[in-house]
N, C-alpha and C positions, 0 to 999 in steps of 0.2 A: 324482701327483695334484696339481693346482694348488690354491692357497688360494682363489682366486676364478676363475670361468670368465668368459671374454669371448666375445662372439659378434658378428660383423659381418654384419648381415642383408643380403640381396641388395637391390639398388636398387629402390625403390618399395614395399618391405615395411616396415610399421611393426609393431614388437613391443609386446605388452602387457607392461609392466615387472613387474607382479605375476606373470603367467604365467612370464616369464623367470626370476624369482626362485624360483619353485617348481621349475622345471627345474634350476636350479643346486643347489638343496637335494637333489633326487633324485639328480643326478649325483654330488654329493659323497658322499651316503650309499652309492651304488653303487660308488664308487671309480673313476669314469670319468676317463680322461685328457682333456686339452683336445681332442685329435683326435677321440676318441670322442664327446665332448659336441657338437662341431661337426657330426659326421656324424649324430648322433641328431636334433639340432635341424633340420638341413637336410632330413632324411628327413621329419620331422613337418610342416614347412612345405610340402613338396611334396605330402604325403598330404592335408593340410588343403585346399590349393589344388585338388587333383584332386576332392576330395569337394564342395567349393564349386562348381566348374565343372560337375560332374555334377548337382547340385541345381538350378543355374541352367538347365542344359539341359533337365532334366525339367520345370521350371516353364514355360519357353518353349514346349515341346511341348504342355503342357496348355493354355496360353493360345491357341496356334495351333489346337488342336483346338476350343476354344470359338469362335474366329473362323470356322472352317470350318463348324461346326454352325450358327452364326448366319446365315451366308450362305445356307445351305440350309434354314433354318427354314420350315415350311409356312405359318406365320401371317404373317411379315413378311419372309422371305428371298426368294431368287430375284430376279425382276425388280423386286420391291417393295423390295429391300434398301436401295438408295441413298436412296430417299425415306424409308424407315422410320428410317434412321440420322439423316438430317437432322432429322426430326421429334423423335427422341429427344434429339438435341443441343440443339434449340430448347427443349425441355422442361427439360432440365438447366440450360441457361443462364438460363432464366427463374425457376426455382424452387429449384435446388440451392444449398447453401452451399459454401464453399471446402473443408470437410472431406469432404463427400460427393463433390465433384468429384475430390478427391485419391484417394479410394478407387477411383473408376472408372478412373483412369489407371494405367499400369504404374509399378512402383517405380523410383526413380532417386535420384541424389544430391540433386536438387532436390525430389523427391517421395518421401521415405522411407516414407510411410504408404500408398503406392499398392499396390493389390491386383489391378489390371487387370480388375476385375469388370465393367467397362463392355464387355468382350468376351464375357461369358457370355450365352448365349441366353436364360436365364431373366430376367436383368436387362433385356436389350433387349426381350424380350417384355412385361415389366411396364411399361417406359417407353413402349412402343408402344401398349399398351392405354390407359394414362392419357392419352397424347398424343392419341389418337383422340377421347377424351371432352372434354378441356380445350381442345384447339387446333383442333377442327373448327369449321366455320361453324355459327352458330346456326340453328335451324329454327323456324318459326312453329308454335306449339302451337295446334291447332284445338280448339274446344270440342266438346261432344257434339252431333252432327248431329240427334239425336232431340229435343233440348231447344229447338230453334228455335221461337220463337213464329210463328204463321201469320197470326193476325188482328191488326188494329190494337189491339184491346183487350188481347190477350195481350202484345203488345209494350209497351204502356203499363204493364200490371201488373208486367212484368219490370223495366222501367226505374224505376217509382215504386211499389214494393210498399206503402209506408205509406199511400198515397192510396186503396188498394183494400182496405179492411178488410171481412172477411166478416161 
Protein backbone atom coordinates (compact mmCIF):
# COMPACT_ATOMS: atom_id res chain seq x y z
CA UNK A 1 0.00 0.00 0.00
CA UNK A 2 1.54 3.33 -1.06
CA UNK A 3 1.81 6.36 1.24
CA UNK A 4 0.15 8.52 -1.39
CA UNK A 5 -1.74 7.57 -4.52
CA UNK A 6 -1.07 9.14 -7.90
CA UNK A 7 -3.40 9.13 -10.86
CA UNK A 8 -2.67 10.29 -14.37
CA UNK A 9 -6.09 11.08 -15.90
CA UNK A 10 -6.79 10.36 -19.57
CA UNK A 11 -6.25 13.25 -21.98
CA UNK A 12 -9.03 15.83 -21.84
CA UNK A 13 -10.24 14.74 -18.41
CA UNK A 14 -10.04 17.21 -15.56
CA UNK A 15 -10.28 15.82 -12.07
CA UNK A 16 -11.78 17.58 -9.12
CA UNK A 17 -8.95 17.71 -6.60
CA UNK A 18 -11.32 17.49 -3.62
CA UNK A 19 -12.98 14.36 -5.05
CA UNK A 20 -9.56 12.85 -5.84
CA UNK A 21 -8.51 13.51 -2.25
CA UNK A 22 -11.59 11.67 -0.97
CA UNK A 23 -10.79 8.75 -3.30
CA UNK A 24 -7.27 8.64 -1.90
CA UNK A 25 -8.58 8.56 1.67
CA UNK A 26 -11.01 5.73 0.90
CA UNK A 27 -8.31 3.82 -0.98
CA UNK A 28 -5.89 4.18 1.93
CA UNK A 29 -8.56 3.08 4.44
CA UNK A 30 -9.38 0.07 2.25
CA UNK A 31 -5.72 -0.80 1.83
CA UNK A 32 -5.76 -0.62 -1.96
CA UNK A 33 -2.60 -0.94 -4.01
CA UNK A 34 -1.69 1.71 -6.57
CA UNK A 35 -2.86 -0.67 -9.31
CA UNK A 36 -6.23 -1.20 -7.58
CA UNK A 37 -6.59 2.56 -7.04
CA UNK A 38 -5.90 3.19 -10.75
CA UNK A 39 -8.39 0.52 -11.80
CA UNK A 40 -11.11 1.84 -9.48
CA UNK A 41 -10.66 5.43 -10.59
CA UNK A 42 -10.58 4.46 -14.27
CA UNK A 43 -13.77 2.43 -13.81
CA UNK A 44 -15.52 5.32 -12.05
CA UNK A 45 -14.50 7.79 -14.75
CA UNK A 46 -15.88 5.47 -17.44
CA UNK A 47 -19.08 4.87 -15.45
CA UNK A 48 -19.56 8.59 -14.89
CA UNK A 49 -18.95 9.38 -18.57
CA UNK A 50 -21.42 6.68 -19.62
CA UNK A 51 -24.06 8.06 -17.22
CA UNK A 52 -23.44 11.56 -18.53
CA UNK A 53 -23.70 10.39 -22.15
CA UNK A 54 -26.96 8.60 -21.34
CA UNK A 55 -28.41 11.71 -19.66
CA UNK A 56 -27.39 13.91 -22.60
CA UNK A 57 -28.90 11.40 -25.03
CA UNK A 58 -32.17 11.31 -23.08
CA UNK A 59 -32.27 15.13 -22.98
CA UNK A 60 -31.64 15.36 -26.72
CA UNK A 61 -34.43 12.84 -27.37
CA UNK A 62 -36.80 14.88 -25.20
CA UNK A 63 -35.95 18.12 -27.03
CA UNK A 64 -36.32 16.38 -30.42
CA UNK A 65 -39.74 15.15 -29.24
CA UNK A 66 -40.68 18.75 -28.44
CA UNK A 67 -39.52 19.86 -31.90
CA UNK A 68 -41.57 17.16 -33.60
CA UNK A 69 -44.65 17.97 -31.51
CA UNK A 70 -44.22 21.66 -32.35
CA UNK A 71 -43.94 20.97 -36.08
CA UNK A 72 -47.23 19.05 -35.89
CA UNK A 73 -49.07 21.37 -33.48
CA UNK A 74 -52.64 22.00 -34.67
CA UNK A 75 -52.56 25.69 -33.74
CA UNK A 76 -49.27 26.85 -35.26
CA UNK A 77 -47.64 23.81 -36.86
CA UNK A 78 -47.87 22.09 -40.20
CA UNK A 79 -47.90 24.53 -43.11
CA UNK A 80 -48.01 27.47 -40.68
CA UNK A 81 -44.93 26.32 -38.77
CA UNK A 82 -42.23 28.34 -40.56
CA UNK A 83 -44.25 31.56 -40.40
CA UNK A 84 -45.16 30.90 -36.76
CA UNK A 85 -41.51 30.41 -35.83
CA UNK A 86 -40.54 33.64 -37.63
CA UNK A 87 -43.26 35.47 -35.73
CA UNK A 88 -42.10 34.00 -32.41
CA UNK A 89 -38.48 34.92 -33.15
CA UNK A 90 -39.55 38.46 -34.01
CA UNK A 91 -41.43 38.70 -30.74
CA UNK A 92 -38.49 37.36 -28.74
CA UNK A 93 -36.08 39.70 -30.50
CA UNK A 94 -38.29 42.69 -29.78
CA UNK A 95 -39.30 42.02 -26.17
CA UNK A 96 -37.07 39.37 -24.53
CA UNK A 97 -33.99 40.13 -22.46
CA UNK A 98 -30.72 38.18 -22.70
CA UNK A 99 -31.62 35.85 -19.80
CA UNK A 100 -34.90 34.81 -21.39
CA UNK A 101 -33.22 34.29 -24.76
CA UNK A 102 -30.62 32.08 -23.07
CA UNK A 103 -33.35 29.88 -21.58
CA UNK A 104 -34.94 29.38 -24.99
CA UNK A 105 -31.72 28.06 -26.52
CA UNK A 106 -29.96 24.74 -25.93
CA UNK A 107 -27.30 24.55 -23.24
CA UNK A 108 -23.69 24.87 -24.39
CA UNK A 109 -20.35 26.14 -23.13
CA UNK A 110 -21.30 29.63 -24.28
CA UNK A 111 -24.88 29.25 -22.96
CA UNK A 112 -24.72 27.25 -19.73
CA UNK A 113 -28.17 28.48 -18.60
CA UNK A 114 -29.89 27.19 -21.73
CA UNK A 115 -32.87 24.89 -21.29
CA UNK A 116 -33.92 24.54 -24.95
CA UNK A 117 -37.48 25.47 -23.97
CA UNK A 118 -37.78 27.45 -27.18
CA UNK A 119 -38.47 24.07 -28.78
CA UNK A 120 -41.35 23.18 -26.44
CA UNK A 121 -44.78 23.37 -28.10
CA UNK A 122 -46.34 25.15 -25.10
CA UNK A 123 -43.72 27.91 -25.22
CA UNK A 124 -44.08 28.28 -28.98
CA UNK A 125 -47.88 28.30 -28.68
CA UNK A 126 -47.64 31.01 -26.01
CA UNK A 127 -45.33 33.14 -28.17
CA UNK A 128 -47.53 32.53 -31.21
CA UNK A 129 -50.64 33.76 -29.40
CA UNK A 130 -48.91 36.87 -28.08
CA UNK A 131 -47.39 37.52 -31.48
CA UNK A 132 -50.79 37.36 -33.14
CA UNK A 133 -52.01 40.09 -30.79
CA UNK A 134 -48.95 42.35 -30.68
CA UNK A 135 -47.53 42.02 -34.15
CA UNK A 136 -50.68 41.88 -36.24
CA UNK A 137 -51.81 44.81 -38.36
CA UNK A 138 -54.03 47.24 -36.47
CA UNK A 139 -57.70 47.31 -37.36
CA UNK A 140 -60.06 50.24 -37.37
CA UNK A 141 -62.41 50.19 -34.42
CA UNK A 142 -65.93 51.06 -35.59
CA UNK A 143 -68.37 52.79 -33.35
CA UNK A 144 -71.86 51.52 -32.62
CA UNK A 145 -73.87 51.65 -35.84
CA UNK A 146 -77.09 52.21 -33.89
CA UNK A 147 -75.79 55.41 -32.33
CA UNK A 148 -75.32 57.26 -35.63
CA UNK A 149 -77.17 60.56 -35.68
CA UNK A 150 -79.53 60.82 -38.62
CA UNK A 151 -80.69 64.43 -38.61
CA UNK A 152 -78.59 67.57 -38.66
CA UNK A 153 -79.87 68.53 -35.21
CA UNK A 154 -78.83 65.15 -33.77
CA UNK A 155 -75.39 65.55 -35.35
CA UNK A 156 -75.02 69.01 -33.82
CA UNK A 157 -76.19 67.78 -30.40
CA UNK A 158 -73.62 65.01 -30.56
CA UNK A 159 -70.79 67.35 -31.63
CA UNK A 160 -71.73 70.23 -29.28
CA UNK A 161 -73.64 68.75 -26.35
CA UNK A 162 -73.13 71.80 -24.07
CA UNK A 163 -74.99 74.05 -26.54
CA UNK A 164 -78.13 71.99 -26.31
CA UNK A 165 -79.25 72.09 -22.71
CA UNK A 166 -82.59 70.50 -22.06
